[in-house]
CHARMM-style PDB file with segment names, atoms N, HN, CA, C and O in Angstrom:
ATOM      1  N   MET     1      89.703  -5.842 -73.814  1.00  0.00      PROA
ATOM      2  CA  MET     1      91.230  -5.912 -73.850  1.00  0.00      PROA
ATOM      3  C   MET     1      91.666  -6.427 -72.463  1.00  0.00      PROA
ATOM      4  O   MET     1      92.699  -7.092 -72.387  1.00  0.00      PROA
ATOM      5  N   HSD     2      90.969  -6.168 -71.410  1.00  0.00      PROA
ATOM      6  HN  HSD     2      90.130  -5.628 -71.472  1.00  0.00      PROA
ATOM      7  CA  HSD     2      91.362  -6.586 -70.092  1.00  0.00      PROA
ATOM      8  C   HSD     2      91.327  -8.163 -69.875  1.00  0.00      PROA
ATOM      9  O   HSD     2      92.067  -8.751 -69.086  1.00  0.00      PROA
ATOM     10  N   LEU     3      90.408  -8.742 -70.648  1.00  0.00      PROA
ATOM     11  HN  LEU     3      89.807  -8.265 -71.289  1.00  0.00      PROA
ATOM     12  CA  LEU     3      90.281 -10.224 -70.549  1.00  0.00      PROA
ATOM     13  C   LEU     3      91.492 -10.765 -71.209  1.00  0.00      PROA
ATOM     14  O   LEU     3      92.049 -11.702 -70.636  1.00  0.00      PROA
ATOM     15  N   LYS     4      91.976 -10.337 -72.295  1.00  0.00      PROA
ATOM     16  HN  LYS     4      91.524  -9.576 -72.760  1.00  0.00      PROA
ATOM     17  CA  LYS     4      93.136 -10.839 -73.013  1.00  0.00      PROA
ATOM     18  C   LYS     4      94.411 -10.744 -72.210  1.00  0.00      PROA
ATOM     19  O   LYS     4      95.246 -11.648 -72.213  1.00  0.00      PROA
ATOM     20  N   GLU     5      94.539  -9.624 -71.522  1.00  0.00      PROA
ATOM     21  HN  GLU     5      93.861  -8.889 -71.520  1.00  0.00      PROA
ATOM     22  CA  GLU     5      95.676  -9.344 -70.673  1.00  0.00      PROA
ATOM     23  C   GLU     5      95.613 -10.265 -69.426  1.00  0.00      PROA
ATOM     24  O   GLU     5      96.651 -10.727 -68.952  1.00  0.00      PROA
ATOM     25  N   PHE     6      94.462 -10.517 -68.924  1.00  0.00      PROA
ATOM     26  HN  PHE     6      93.618 -10.142 -69.309  1.00  0.00      PROA
ATOM     27  CA  PHE     6      94.268 -11.464 -67.835  1.00  0.00      PROA
ATOM     28  C   PHE     6      94.623 -12.887 -68.194  1.00  0.00      PROA
ATOM     29  O   PHE     6      95.341 -13.593 -67.486  1.00  0.00      PROA
ATOM     30  N   ILE     7      94.084 -13.263 -69.324  1.00  0.00      PROA
ATOM     31  HN  ILE     7      93.501 -12.689 -69.899  1.00  0.00      PROA
ATOM     32  CA  ILE     7      94.473 -14.719 -69.854  1.00  0.00      PROA
ATOM     33  C   ILE     7      95.896 -14.871 -70.092  1.00  0.00      PROA
ATOM     34  O   ILE     7      96.442 -15.907 -69.714  1.00  0.00      PROA
ATOM     35  N   ILE     8      96.598 -13.909 -70.707  1.00  0.00      PROA
ATOM     36  HN  ILE     8      96.154 -13.067 -71.014  1.00  0.00      PROA
ATOM     37  CA  ILE     8      97.944 -14.067 -70.911  1.00  0.00      PROA
ATOM     38  C   ILE     8      98.825 -14.053 -69.677  1.00  0.00      PROA
ATOM     39  O   ILE     8      99.813 -14.780 -69.577  1.00  0.00      PROA
ATOM     40  N   GLY     9      98.412 -13.155 -68.690  1.00  0.00      PROA
ATOM     41  HN  GLY     9      97.609 -12.564 -68.771  1.00  0.00      PROA
ATOM     42  CA  GLY     9      99.063 -13.095 -67.416  1.00  0.00      PROA
ATOM     43  C   GLY     9      98.944 -14.461 -66.576  1.00  0.00      PROA
ATOM     44  O   GLY     9      99.876 -14.953 -65.940  1.00  0.00      PROA
ATOM     45  N   SER    10      97.748 -14.951 -66.668  1.00  0.00      PROA
ATOM     46  HN  SER    10      96.991 -14.551 -67.185  1.00  0.00      PROA
ATOM     47  CA  SER    10      97.526 -16.163 -66.066  1.00  0.00      PROA
ATOM     48  C   SER    10      98.193 -17.373 -66.584  1.00  0.00      PROA
ATOM     49  O   SER    10      98.505 -18.278 -65.810  1.00  0.00      PROA
ATOM     50  N   ILE    11      98.439 -17.442 -67.912  1.00  0.00      PROA
ATOM     51  HN  ILE    11      98.185 -16.706 -68.541  1.00  0.00      PROA
ATOM     52  CA  ILE    11      99.189 -18.423 -68.512  1.00  0.00      PROA
ATOM     53  C   ILE    11     100.720 -18.317 -68.158  1.00  0.00      PROA
ATOM     54  O   ILE    11     101.436 -19.305 -67.996  1.00  0.00      PROA
ATOM     55  N   LYS    12     101.125 -17.066 -68.059  1.00  0.00      PROA
ATOM     56  HN  LYS    12     100.544 -16.263 -68.191  1.00  0.00      PROA
ATOM     57  CA  LYS    12     102.555 -16.871 -67.698  1.00  0.00      PROA
ATOM     58  C   LYS    12     102.685 -17.307 -66.285  1.00  0.00      PROA
ATOM     59  O   LYS    12     103.725 -17.911 -66.022  1.00  0.00      PROA
ATOM     60  N   LEU    13     101.852 -17.124 -65.343  1.00  0.00      PROA
ATOM     61  HN  LEU    13     101.007 -16.633 -65.556  1.00  0.00      PROA
ATOM     62  CA  LEU    13     101.953 -17.488 -63.946  1.00  0.00      PROA
ATOM     63  C   LEU    13     101.796 -19.045 -63.889  1.00  0.00      PROA
ATOM     64  O   LEU    13     102.377 -19.664 -62.997  1.00  0.00      PROA
ATOM     65  N   LEU    14     101.063 -19.664 -64.773  1.00  0.00      PROA
ATOM     66  HN  LEU    14     100.592 -19.161 -65.497  1.00  0.00      PROA
ATOM     67  CA  LEU    14     100.869 -21.110 -64.716  1.00  0.00      PROA
ATOM     68  C   LEU    14     102.175 -21.815 -64.969  1.00  0.00      PROA
ATOM     69  O   LEU    14     102.406 -22.879 -64.396  1.00  0.00      PROA
ATOM     70  N   PHE    15     103.019 -21.288 -65.780  1.00  0.00      PROA
ATOM     71  HN  PHE    15     102.832 -20.423 -66.246  1.00  0.00      PROA
ATOM     72  CA  PHE    15     104.255 -22.054 -66.088  1.00  0.00      PROA
ATOM     73  C   PHE    15     105.486 -21.606 -65.266  1.00  0.00      PROA
ATOM     74  O   PHE    15     106.629 -21.937 -65.578  1.00  0.00      PROA
ATOM     75  N   GLN    16     105.186 -20.829 -64.188  1.00  0.00      PROA
ATOM     76  HN  GLN    16     104.257 -20.560 -63.934  1.00  0.00      PROA
ATOM     77  CA  GLN    16     106.239 -20.495 -63.291  1.00  0.00      PROA
ATOM     78  C   GLN    16     106.049 -21.397 -62.019  1.00  0.00      PROA
ATOM     79  O   GLN    16     104.928 -21.666 -61.587  1.00  0.00      PROA
ATOM     80  N   GLY    17     107.147 -21.822 -61.479  1.00  0.00      PROA
ATOM     81  HN  GLY    17     108.057 -21.603 -61.831  1.00  0.00      PROA
ATOM     82  CA  GLY    17     107.047 -22.521 -60.298  1.00  0.00      PROA
ATOM     83  C   GLY    17     108.281 -23.305 -59.906  1.00  0.00      PROA
ATOM     84  O   GLY    17     109.147 -23.464 -60.766  1.00  0.00      PROA
ATOM     85  N   SER    18     108.442 -23.790 -58.747  1.00  0.00      PROA
ATOM     86  HN  SER    18     107.738 -23.661 -58.049  1.00  0.00      PROA
ATOM     87  CA  SER    18     109.577 -24.460 -58.261  1.00  0.00      PROA
ATOM     88  C   SER    18     109.438 -25.924 -58.574  1.00  0.00      PROA
ATOM     89  O   SER    18     108.420 -26.373 -59.101  1.00  0.00      PROA
ATOM     90  N   LYS    19     110.466 -26.657 -58.248  1.00  0.00      PROA
ATOM     91  HN  LYS    19     111.293 -26.292 -57.820  1.00  0.00      PROA
ATOM     92  CA  LYS    19     110.512 -28.082 -58.511  1.00  0.00      PROA
ATOM     93  C   LYS    19     109.404 -28.818 -57.694  1.00  0.00      PROA
ATOM     94  O   LYS    19     108.833 -29.824 -58.115  1.00  0.00      PROA
ATOM     95  N   ALA    20     109.167 -28.273 -56.576  1.00  0.00      PROA
ATOM     96  HN  ALA    20     109.631 -27.456 -56.234  1.00  0.00      PROA
ATOM     97  CA  ALA    20     108.014 -28.970 -55.796  1.00  0.00      PROA
ATOM     98  C   ALA    20     106.746 -28.760 -56.424  1.00  0.00      PROA
ATOM     99  O   ALA    20     105.898 -29.653 -56.450  1.00  0.00      PROA
ATOM    100  N   TYR    21     106.551 -27.525 -56.979  1.00  0.00      PROA
ATOM    101  HN  TYR    21     107.239 -26.800 -56.957  1.00  0.00      PROA
ATOM    102  CA  TYR    21     105.269 -27.160 -57.702  1.00  0.00      PROA
ATOM    103  C   TYR    21     105.112 -28.094 -58.905  1.00  0.00      PROA
ATOM    104  O   TYR    21     104.010 -28.602 -59.116  1.00  0.00      PROA
ATOM    105  N   TRP    22     106.076 -28.328 -59.644  1.00  0.00      PROA
ATOM    106  HN  TRP    22     106.971 -27.915 -59.472  1.00  0.00      PROA
ATOM    107  CA  TRP    22     106.026 -29.209 -60.796  1.00  0.00      PROA
ATOM    108  C   TRP    22     105.861 -30.702 -60.447  1.00  0.00      PROA
ATOM    109  O   TRP    22     105.191 -31.471 -61.137  1.00  0.00      PROA
ATOM    110  N   ALA    23     106.513 -31.053 -59.338  1.00  0.00      PROA
ATOM    111  HN  ALA    23     107.057 -30.429 -58.778  1.00  0.00      PROA
ATOM    112  CA  ALA    23     106.288 -32.473 -58.791  1.00  0.00      PROA
ATOM    113  C   ALA    23     104.800 -32.656 -58.438  1.00  0.00      PROA
ATOM    114  O   ALA    23     104.199 -33.697 -58.701  1.00  0.00      PROA
ATOM    115  N   TRP    24     104.263 -31.650 -57.861  1.00  0.00      PROA
ATOM    116  HN  TRP    24     104.752 -30.804 -57.648  1.00  0.00      PROA
ATOM    117  CA  TRP    24     102.852 -31.732 -57.357  1.00  0.00      PROA
ATOM    118  C   TRP    24     101.893 -31.722 -58.617  1.00  0.00      PROA
ATOM    119  O   TRP    24     100.941 -32.500 -58.683  1.00  0.00      PROA
ATOM    120  N   VAL    25     102.165 -30.865 -59.552  1.00  0.00      PROA
ATOM    121  HN  VAL    25     102.939 -30.233 -59.498  1.00  0.00      PROA
ATOM    122  CA  VAL    25     101.429 -30.887 -60.879  1.00  0.00      PROA
ATOM    123  C   VAL    25     101.522 -32.219 -61.634  1.00  0.00      PROA
ATOM    124  O   VAL    25     100.533 -32.713 -62.176  1.00  0.00      PROA
ATOM    125  N   SER    26     102.657 -32.750 -61.655  1.00  0.00      PROA
ATOM    126  HN  SER    26     103.460 -32.349 -61.216  1.00  0.00      PROA
ATOM    127  CA  SER    26     102.936 -34.066 -62.280  1.00  0.00      PROA
ATOM    128  C   SER    26     102.153 -35.111 -61.592  1.00  0.00      PROA
ATOM    129  O   SER    26     101.486 -35.900 -62.261  1.00  0.00      PROA
ATOM    130  N   THR    27     102.187 -35.174 -60.294  1.00  0.00      PROA
ATOM    131  HN  THR    27     102.730 -34.533 -59.751  1.00  0.00      PROA
ATOM    132  CA  THR    27     101.457 -36.144 -59.524  1.00  0.00      PROA
ATOM    133  C   THR    27      99.888 -36.083 -59.797  1.00  0.00      PROA
ATOM    134  O   THR    27      99.212 -37.091 -60.002  1.00  0.00      PROA
ATOM    135  N   LEU    28      99.413 -34.853 -59.777  1.00  0.00      PROA
ATOM    136  HN  LEU    28      99.962 -34.034 -59.611  1.00  0.00      PROA
ATOM    137  CA  LEU    28      98.129 -34.639 -60.096  1.00  0.00      PROA
ATOM    138  C   LEU    28      97.662 -35.116 -61.527  1.00  0.00      PROA
ATOM    139  O   LEU    28      96.570 -35.653 -61.717  1.00  0.00      PROA
ATOM    140  N   LEU    29      98.526 -34.885 -62.442  1.00  0.00      PROA
ATOM    141  HN  LEU    29      99.412 -34.449 -62.287  1.00  0.00      PROA
ATOM    142  CA  LEU    29      98.268 -35.216 -63.790  1.00  0.00      PROA
ATOM    143  C   LEU    29      98.325 -36.702 -64.002  1.00  0.00      PROA
ATOM    144  O   LEU    29      97.605 -37.225 -64.852  1.00  0.00      PROA
ATOM    145  N   ILE    30      99.218 -37.456 -63.203  1.00  0.00      PROA
ATOM    146  HN  ILE    30      99.803 -37.031 -62.512  1.00  0.00      PROA
ATOM    147  CA  ILE    30      99.296 -38.918 -63.262  1.00  0.00      PROA
ATOM    148  C   ILE    30      97.981 -39.483 -62.667  1.00  0.00      PROA
ATOM    149  O   ILE    30      97.424 -40.437 -63.211  1.00  0.00      PROA
ATOM    150  N   LEU    31      97.486 -38.902 -61.561  1.00  0.00      PROA
ATOM    151  HN  LEU    31      97.938 -38.127 -61.119  1.00  0.00      PROA
ATOM    152  CA  LEU    31      96.308 -39.386 -60.915  1.00  0.00      PROA
ATOM    153  C   LEU    31      95.032 -39.176 -61.905  1.00  0.00      PROA
ATOM    154  O   LEU    31      94.177 -40.052 -62.034  1.00  0.00      PROA
ATOM    155  N   ILE    32      94.989 -38.037 -62.532  1.00  0.00      PROA
ATOM    156  HN  ILE    32      95.684 -37.325 -62.427  1.00  0.00      PROA
ATOM    157  CA  ILE    32      93.910 -37.773 -63.605  1.00  0.00      PROA
ATOM    158  C   ILE    32      94.003 -38.806 -64.686  1.00  0.00      PROA
ATOM    159  O   ILE    32      92.964 -39.318 -65.103  1.00  0.00      PROA
ATOM    160  N   ALA    33      95.205 -39.161 -65.185  1.00  0.00      PROA
ATOM    161  HN  ALA    33      96.049 -38.745 -64.846  1.00  0.00      PROA
ATOM    162  CA  ALA    33      95.383 -40.118 -66.234  1.00  0.00      PROA
ATOM    163  C   ALA    33      94.977 -41.501 -65.776  1.00  0.00      PROA
ATOM    164  O   ALA    33      94.432 -42.283 -66.555  1.00  0.00      PROA
ATOM    165  N   ILE    34      95.242 -41.808 -64.510  1.00  0.00      PROA
ATOM    166  HN  ILE    34      95.685 -41.172 -63.878  1.00  0.00      PROA
ATOM    167  CA  ILE    34      94.833 -43.148 -64.155  1.00  0.00      PROA
ATOM    168  C   ILE    34      93.299 -43.244 -63.918  1.00  0.00      PROA
ATOM    169  O   ILE    34      92.685 -44.298 -64.085  1.00  0.00      PROA
ATOM    170  N   GLY    35      92.709 -42.067 -63.515  1.00  0.00      PROA
ATOM    171  HN  GLY    35      93.208 -41.211 -63.379  1.00  0.00      PROA
ATOM    172  CA  GLY    35      91.245 -41.998 -63.494  1.00  0.00      PROA
ATOM    173  C   GLY    35      90.503 -42.099 -64.833  1.00  0.00      PROA
ATOM    174  O   GLY    35      89.418 -42.665 -64.960  1.00  0.00      PROA
ATOM    175  N   ILE    36      91.193 -41.491 -65.834  1.00  0.00      PROA
ATOM    176  HN  ILE    36      92.075 -41.031 -65.730  1.00  0.00      PROA
ATOM    177  CA  ILE    36      90.581 -41.596 -67.187  1.00  0.00      PROA
ATOM    178  C   ILE    36      90.750 -43.009 -67.746  1.00  0.00      PROA
ATOM    179  O   ILE    36      89.800 -43.503 -68.353  1.00  0.00      PROA
ATOM    180  N   VAL    37      91.865 -43.688 -67.591  1.00  0.00      PROA
ATOM    181  HN  VAL    37      92.637 -43.287 -67.097  1.00  0.00      PROA
ATOM    182  CA  VAL    37      92.032 -44.976 -68.057  1.00  0.00      PROA
ATOM    183  C   VAL    37      91.079 -45.914 -67.205  1.00  0.00      PROA
ATOM    184  O   VAL    37      90.509 -46.835 -67.789  1.00  0.00      PROA
ATOM    185  N   SER    38      90.914 -45.749 -66.055  1.00  0.00      PROA
ATOM    186  HN  SER    38      91.378 -45.001 -65.580  1.00  0.00      PROA
ATOM    187  CA  SER    38      90.027 -46.598 -65.273  1.00  0.00      PROA
ATOM    188  C   SER    38      88.491 -46.428 -65.671  1.00  0.00      PROA
ATOM    189  O   SER    38      87.686 -47.355 -65.755  1.00  0.00      PROA
ATOM    190  N   TYR    39      88.248 -45.170 -65.887  1.00  0.00      PROA
ATOM    191  HN  TYR    39      88.903 -44.417 -65.819  1.00  0.00      PROA
ATOM    192  CA  TYR    39      86.806 -44.914 -66.320  1.00  0.00      PROA
ATOM    193  C   TYR    39      86.618 -45.553 -67.729  1.00  0.00      PROA
ATOM    194  O   TYR    39      85.587 -46.183 -67.964  1.00  0.00      PROA
ATOM    195  N   TYR    40      87.564 -45.410 -68.647  1.00  0.00      PROA
ATOM    196  HN  TYR    40      88.402 -44.899 -68.457  1.00  0.00      PROA
ATOM    197  CA  TYR    40      87.447 -46.056 -69.987  1.00  0.00      PROA
ATOM    198  C   TYR    40      87.307 -47.609 -69.820  1.00  0.00      PROA
ATOM    199  O   TYR    40      86.552 -48.266 -70.536  1.00  0.00      PROA
ATOM    200  N   GLY    41      88.073 -48.149 -68.841  1.00  0.00      PROA
ATOM    201  HN  GLY    41      88.686 -47.615 -68.259  1.00  0.00      PROA
ATOM    202  CA  GLY    41      87.948 -49.586 -68.711  1.00  0.00      PROA
ATOM    203  C   GLY    41      86.552 -49.947 -68.254  1.00  0.00      PROA
ATOM    204  O   GLY    41      86.008 -50.961 -68.693  1.00  0.00      PROA
ATOM    205  N   GLN    42      85.958 -49.150 -67.389  1.00  0.00      PROA
ATOM    206  HN  GLN    42      86.400 -48.327 -67.033  1.00  0.00      PROA
ATOM    207  CA  GLN    42      84.578 -49.451 -67.002  1.00  0.00      PROA
ATOM    208  C   GLN    42      83.568 -49.255 -68.134  1.00  0.00      PROA
ATOM    209  O   GLN    42      82.601 -50.008 -68.249  1.00  0.00      PROA
ATOM    210  N   ALA    43      83.798 -48.243 -68.961  1.00  0.00      PROA
ATOM    211  HN  ALA    43      84.583 -47.631 -68.867  1.00  0.00      PROA
ATOM    212  CA  ALA    43      82.835 -48.000 -70.023  1.00  0.00      PROA
ATOM    213  C   ALA    43      82.955 -49.024 -71.060  1.00  0.00      PROA
ATOM    214  O   ALA    43      81.944 -49.486 -71.590  1.00  0.00      PROA
ATOM    215  N   ALA    44      84.275 -49.453 -71.419  1.00  0.00      PROA
ATOM    216  HN  ALA    44      85.096 -49.078 -70.989  1.00  0.00      PROA
ATOM    217  CA  ALA    44      84.452 -50.449 -72.455  1.00  0.00      PROA
ATOM    218  C   ALA    44      84.103 -51.789 -72.080  1.00  0.00      PROA
ATOM    219  O   ALA    44      83.534 -52.515 -72.895  1.00  0.00      PROA
ATOM    220  N   ASN    45      84.420 -52.231 -70.798  1.00  0.00      PROA
ATOM    221  HN  ASN    45      84.883 -51.642 -70.136  1.00  0.00      PROA
ATOM    222  CA  ASN    45      84.183 -53.704 -70.374  1.00  0.00      PROA
ATOM    223  C   ASN    45      82.983 -53.888 -69.399  1.00  0.00      PROA
ATOM    224  O   ASN    45      82.652 -55.000 -68.987  1.00  0.00      PROA
ATOM    225  N   GLY    46      82.372 -52.774 -69.066  1.00  0.00      PROA
ATOM    226  HN  GLY    46      82.640 -51.870 -69.401  1.00  0.00      PROA
ATOM    227  CA  GLY    46      81.172 -52.849 -68.160  1.00  0.00      PROA
ATOM    228  C   GLY    46      81.742 -52.703 -66.706  1.00  0.00      PROA
ATOM    229  O   GLY    46      82.942 -52.688 -66.433  1.00  0.00      PROA
ATOM    230  N   LEU    47      80.742 -52.600 -65.844  1.00  0.00      PROA
ATOM    231  HN  LEU    47      79.767 -52.612 -66.067  1.00  0.00      PROA
ATOM    232  CA  LEU    47      81.019 -52.214 -64.451  1.00  0.00      PROA
ATOM    233  C   LEU    47      81.441 -53.490 -63.796  1.00  0.00      PROA
ATOM    234  O   LEU    47      81.778 -53.419 -62.614  1.00  0.00      PROA
ATOM    235  N   ILE    48      81.468 -54.623 -64.391  1.00  0.00      PROA
ATOM    236  HN  ILE    48      81.195 -54.681 -65.352  1.00  0.00      PROA
ATOM    237  CA  ILE    48      81.896 -55.798 -63.770  1.00  0.00      PROA
ATOM    238  C   ILE    48      83.448 -55.810 -63.480  1.00  0.00      PROA
ATOM    239  O   ILE    48      83.976 -56.630 -62.729  1.00  0.00      PROA
ATOM    240  N   THR    49      84.127 -54.807 -64.158  1.00  0.00      PROA
ATOM    241  HN  THR    49      83.699 -54.141 -64.769  1.00  0.00      PROA
ATOM    242  CA  THR    49      85.606 -54.652 -63.939  1.00  0.00      PROA
ATOM    243  C   THR    49      85.910 -54.168 -62.551  1.00  0.00      PROA
ATOM    244  O   THR    49      87.038 -54.331 -62.085  1.00  0.00      PROA
ATOM    245  N   THR    50      84.887 -53.538 -61.821  1.00  0.00      PROA
ATOM    246  HN  THR    50      83.970 -53.405 -62.199  1.00  0.00      PROA
ATOM    247  CA  THR    50      85.100 -52.967 -60.513  1.00  0.00      PROA
ATOM    248  C   THR    50      84.965 -54.095 -59.418  1.00  0.00      PROA
ATOM    249  O   THR    50      85.189 -53.835 -58.236  1.00  0.00      PROA
ATOM    250  N   SER    51      84.600 -55.328 -59.833  1.00  0.00      PROA
ATOM    251  HN  SER    51      84.417 -55.538 -60.793  1.00  0.00      PROA
ATOM    252  CA  SER    51      84.430 -56.414 -58.920  1.00  0.00      PROA
ATOM    253  C   SER    51      83.343 -56.192 -57.866  1.00  0.00      PROA
ATOM    254  O   SER    51      83.432 -56.762 -56.779  1.00  0.00      PROA
ATOM    255  N   MET    52      82.330 -55.388 -58.152  1.00  0.00      PROA
ATOM    256  HN  MET    52      82.258 -54.925 -59.035  1.00  0.00      PROA
ATOM    257  CA  MET    52      81.272 -55.095 -57.305  1.00  0.00      PROA
ATOM    258  C   MET    52      80.158 -56.197 -57.374  1.00  0.00      PROA
ATOM    259  O   MET    52      79.385 -56.170 -58.333  1.00  0.00      PROA
ATOM    260  N   ARG    53      80.048 -57.043 -56.531  1.00  0.00      PROA
ATOM    261  HN  ARG    53      80.676 -57.064 -55.752  1.00  0.00      PROA
ATOM    262  CA  ARG    53      79.218 -58.111 -56.669  1.00  0.00      PROA
ATOM    263  C   ARG    53      78.056 -58.186 -55.614  1.00  0.00      PROA
ATOM    264  O   ARG    53      77.302 -59.159 -55.577  1.00  0.00      PROA
ATOM    265  N   ASP    54      77.950 -57.184 -54.814  1.00  0.00      PROA
ATOM    266  HN  ASP    54      78.562 -56.394 -54.845  1.00  0.00      PROA
ATOM    267  CA  ASP    54      76.874 -57.150 -53.837  1.00  0.00      PROA
ATOM    268  C   ASP    54      76.227 -55.795 -53.866  1.00  0.00      PROA
ATOM    269  O   ASP    54      76.738 -54.871 -54.500  1.00  0.00      PROA
ATOM    270  N   GLN    55      75.164 -55.670 -53.222  1.00  0.00      PROA
ATOM    271  HN  GLN    55      74.750 -56.420 -52.707  1.00  0.00      PROA
ATOM    272  CA  GLN    55      74.294 -54.462 -53.220  1.00  0.00      PROA
ATOM    273  C   GLN    55      74.936 -53.199 -52.443  1.00  0.00      PROA
ATOM    274  O   GLN    55      74.667 -52.034 -52.737  1.00  0.00      PROA
ATOM    275  N   VAL    56      75.790 -53.570 -51.445  1.00  0.00      PROA
ATOM    276  HN  VAL    56      76.008 -54.516 -51.205  1.00  0.00      PROA
ATOM    277  CA  VAL    56      76.343 -52.422 -50.712  1.00  0.00      PROA
ATOM    278  C   VAL    56      77.370 -51.744 -51.559  1.00  0.00      PROA
ATOM    279  O   VAL    56      77.285 -50.525 -51.705  1.00  0.00      PROA
ATOM    280  N   SER    57      78.304 -52.396 -52.115  1.00  0.00      PROA
ATOM    281  HN  SER    57      78.374 -53.386 -51.996  1.00  0.00      PROA
ATOM    282  CA  SER    57      79.348 -51.739 -52.989  1.00  0.00      PROA
ATOM    283  C   SER    57      78.722 -50.984 -54.177  1.00  0.00      PROA
ATOM    284  O   SER    57      79.181 -49.901 -54.539  1.00  0.00      PROA
ATOM    285  N   TRP    58      77.663 -51.570 -54.783  1.00  0.00      PROA
ATOM    286  HN  TRP    58      77.289 -52.450 -54.489  1.00  0.00      PROA
ATOM    287  CA  TRP    58      76.957 -50.809 -55.827  1.00  0.00      PROA
ATOM    288  C   TRP    58      76.356 -49.528 -55.281  1.00  0.00      PROA
ATOM    289  O   TRP    58      76.356 -48.494 -55.948  1.00  0.00      PROA
ATOM    290  N   GLY    59      75.858 -49.604 -54.092  1.00  0.00      PROA
ATOM    291  HN  GLY    59      75.858 -50.444 -53.549  1.00  0.00      PROA
ATOM    292  CA  GLY    59      75.216 -48.363 -53.385  1.00  0.00      PROA
ATOM    293  C   GLY    59      76.264 -47.389 -53.196  1.00  0.00      PROA
ATOM    294  O   GLY    59      75.985 -46.229 -53.500  1.00  0.00      PROA
ATOM    295  N   PHE    60      77.472 -47.652 -52.730  1.00  0.00      PROA
ATOM    296  HN  PHE    60      77.699 -48.594 -52.482  1.00  0.00      PROA
ATOM    297  CA  PHE    60      78.478 -46.712 -52.502  1.00  0.00      PROA
ATOM    298  C   PHE    60      78.953 -46.119 -53.881  1.00  0.00      PROA
ATOM    299  O   PHE    60      79.211 -44.920 -53.977  1.00  0.00      PROA
ATOM    300  N   TYR    61      79.054 -46.916 -54.866  1.00  0.00      PROA
ATOM    301  HN  TYR    61      78.844 -47.891 -54.788  1.00  0.00      PROA
ATOM    302  CA  TYR    61      79.448 -46.549 -56.150  1.00  0.00      PROA
ATOM    303  C   TYR    61      78.472 -45.479 -56.735  1.00  0.00      PROA
ATOM    304  O   TYR    61      78.857 -44.381 -57.138  1.00  0.00      PROA
ATOM    305  N   ILE    62      77.266 -45.871 -56.744  1.00  0.00      PROA
ATOM    306  HN  ILE    62      76.953 -46.762 -56.417  1.00  0.00      PROA
ATOM    307  CA  ILE    62      76.140 -44.987 -57.165  1.00  0.00      PROA
ATOM    308  C   ILE    62      76.117 -43.708 -56.434  1.00  0.00      PROA
ATOM    309  O   ILE    62      76.024 -42.640 -57.038  1.00  0.00      PROA
ATOM    310  N   GLY    63      76.200 -43.787 -55.135  1.00  0.00      PROA
ATOM    311  HN  GLY    63      76.276 -44.655 -54.645  1.00  0.00      PROA
ATOM    312  CA  GLY    63      76.180 -42.620 -54.175  1.00  0.00      PROA
ATOM    313  C   GLY    63      77.246 -41.630 -54.456  1.00  0.00      PROA
ATOM    314  O   GLY    63      77.027 -40.428 -54.306  1.00  0.00      PROA
ATOM    315  N   ASN    64      78.344 -42.066 -54.840  1.00  0.00      PROA
ATOM    316  HN  ASN    64      78.521 -43.043 -54.962  1.00  0.00      PROA
ATOM    317  CA  ASN    64      79.412 -41.066 -55.098  1.00  0.00      PROA
ATOM    318  C   ASN    64      79.265 -40.608 -56.454  1.00  0.00      PROA
ATOM    319  OT1 ASN    64      80.041 -39.767 -56.909  1.00  0.00      PROA
TER     320      ASN     64
END
């Protein structure tokens, strides 16, 4: 029963916040959406969409 109360309390806290909080959450969600779209573009069109044409940039990409 404690887990259920914890989850409900956490959800209530999640939706409380000032305008600055919601602006920050919106910004983060937009960045996440851009990342998902970019990843899909790479998966659908191949990694050539990243314009990486030399070994150094490929190394940085794979290293991250």
